[in-house]
C-alpha positions in Angstrom: -33.7 -34.2 12.4 -31.1 -32.9 10.1 -32.0 -33.4 6.5 -30.1 -32.9 3.2 -31.4 -29.3 2.8 -30.0 -28.2 6.2 -26.6 -29.6 5.2 -26.7 -27.8 1.9 -27.6 -24.5 3.6 -24.7 -25.0 6.0 -22.2 -25.7 3.2 -23.4 -22.7 1.2 -23.1 -20.5 4.3 -19.5 -21.8 4.9 -18.5 -21.1 1.3 -19.9 -17.6 1.4 -18.1 -17.0 4.6 -14.8 -18.3 3.1 -15.2 -16.0 0.1 -15.8 -13.1 2.4 -12.6 -13.9 4.4 -10.5 -14.1 1.2 -11.7 -10.7 0.0 -11.1 -9.3 3.5 -7.5 -10.7 3.3 -7.0 -9.2 -0.1 -8.2 -5.8 1.2 -5.9 -6.1 4.2 -2.9 -7.0 1.9 -3.7 -4.0 -0.4 -3.9 -1.7 2.6 -0.5 -3.0 3.7 1.0 -2.6 0.3 -0.1 1.0 0.1 0.3 2.0 3.7 3.8 0.6 4.3 4.9 2.2 1.0 3.6 5.5 2.2 5.2 5.2 5.6 8.6 4.4 4.0 8.3 7.3 1.6 7.5 9.7 4.4 10.5 8.5 6.4 12.8 8.8 3.3 11.5 12.2 2.3 12.0 13.5 5.8 15.6 12.5 5.8 16.2 13.7 2.3 14.4 17.0 2.9 16.4 17.9 6.0 19.7 17.1 4.2 18.5 18.9 1.1 17.6 22.1 3.1 21.2 22.2 4.5 22.6 21.6 1.0 20.6 24.4 -0.6 21.6 26.7 2.3 25.3 26.1 1.5 25.1 25.6 -2.3 22.0 27.1 -3.9 23.1 25.9 -7.3 22.2 22.3 -6.3 18.5 23.1 -5.9 17.5 21.0 -9.0 19.3 18.0 -7.8 17.8 18.2 -4.3 14.3 18.4 -5.9 14.9 15.3 -8.0 16.3 13.4 -5.0 13.2 14.5 -3.0 10.9 13.2 -5.7 12.5 9.7 -6.2 11.0 8.1 -3.0 7.5 9.1 -4.2 7.7 6.3 -6.7 7.3 3.8 -3.7 3.8 5.3 -3.0 2.9 5.1 -6.7 4.1 1.5 -6.9 2.2 0.6 -3.7 -0.9 2.1 -5.1 -0.6 0.2 -8.3 0.0 -3.1 -6.5 -3.0 -2.4 -4.2 -5.2 -1.6 -7.1 -4.1 -4.8 -8.9 -4.8 -6.9 -5.8 -8.3 -5.5 -5.5 -9.2 -5.7 -9.2 -7.9 -9.2 -9.7 
């Protein structure tokens, strides 16, 4: 026979399972926020780096500008990290 205690145990188990799933979804979302930002940054820096190498070879005085342009996409990784940290903390 199923009594009230068995039903309570089942409900508590389901609630714990749902809380675990939510935290797993949050972790997956945080991983996507950080990972996709890092992939996008790597892709952008590869394009900028190769173009920058050609530019520096032809005009060495543009080295500072190329370095700045190479650093700009890095903000995507930083933003992805901040968003991931906020998702996990909150």
